[in-house]
C-alpha positions in Angstrom: -13.9 123.9 126.3 -11.3 121.3 127.3 -8.6 122.7 129.6 -5.6 120.6 130.7 -3.1 121.9 133.2 0.5 121.0 133.8 2.9 122.0 136.6 4.7 125.3 136.3 7.9 125.2 134.4 6.9 122.1 132.4 9.2 122.0 129.4 7.8 123.5 126.2 8.4 120.3 124.3 6.2 118.4 126.8 3.5 121.0 126.6 3.6 120.9 122.8 3.3 117.1 122.8 0.5 117.1 125.4 -1.4 119.7 123.2 -0.9 117.7 120.0 -2.1 114.5 121.5 -5.1 116.2 123.2 -6.1 117.8 119.9 -5.8 114.4 118.1 -8.0 112.7 120.8 -10.6 115.5 120.8 -10.9 115.2 117.0 -12.0 111.6 117.1 -15.6 111.3 115.9 -16.4 108.5 118.4 -15.4 110.7 121.3 -17.4 113.6 120.0 -20.4 111.3 119.5 -20.1 110.0 123.0 -20.1 113.5 124.6 -22.3 115.7 122.3 -23.3 118.0 125.1 -19.7 119.1 125.7 -17.6 121.6 123.8 -14.6 119.5 123.0 -12.6 122.2 121.2 -9.3 123.1 122.7 -7.2 126.3 122.6 -3.5 126.6 122.1 -1.2 126.6 125.1 -0.6 130.3 124.5 -4.3 131.1 124.4 -4.9 129.2 127.6 -2.0 131.0 129.3 -3.5 134.3 128.3 -6.8 133.2 129.7 -5.3 132.3 133.0 -3.4 135.6 133.2 -6.7 137.5 132.5 -8.4 135.6 135.3 -5.9 136.4 138.1 -7.0 140.0 138.7 -10.6 138.8 138.9 -9.7 136.2 141.5 -7.6 138.7 143.4 -10.6 141.1 143.5 -12.9 138.4 145.0 -10.3 137.5 147.6 -9.7 141.1 148.6 -13.4 142.0 148.7 -14.3 138.9 150.7 -11.5 139.3 153.2 -10.2 135.8 152.7 -7.0 135.3 154.7 -4.5 132.5 154.3 -4.3 130.0 157.2 
């Protein structure tokens, strides 16, 4: 799965354009032929945001259980 990040508070219009152009690029058959071993499908910005939010508690648990402290 292809995941592209942008800085927090990036304008929705920019996120939308980045998503549109990424989807167009990933749909090109020559790109897919060049990387057959990779899943070149993308998700919507909303789906990716939900994925990130679902991962935060998992990361927090690892940090807490390992005793990691900021420097």
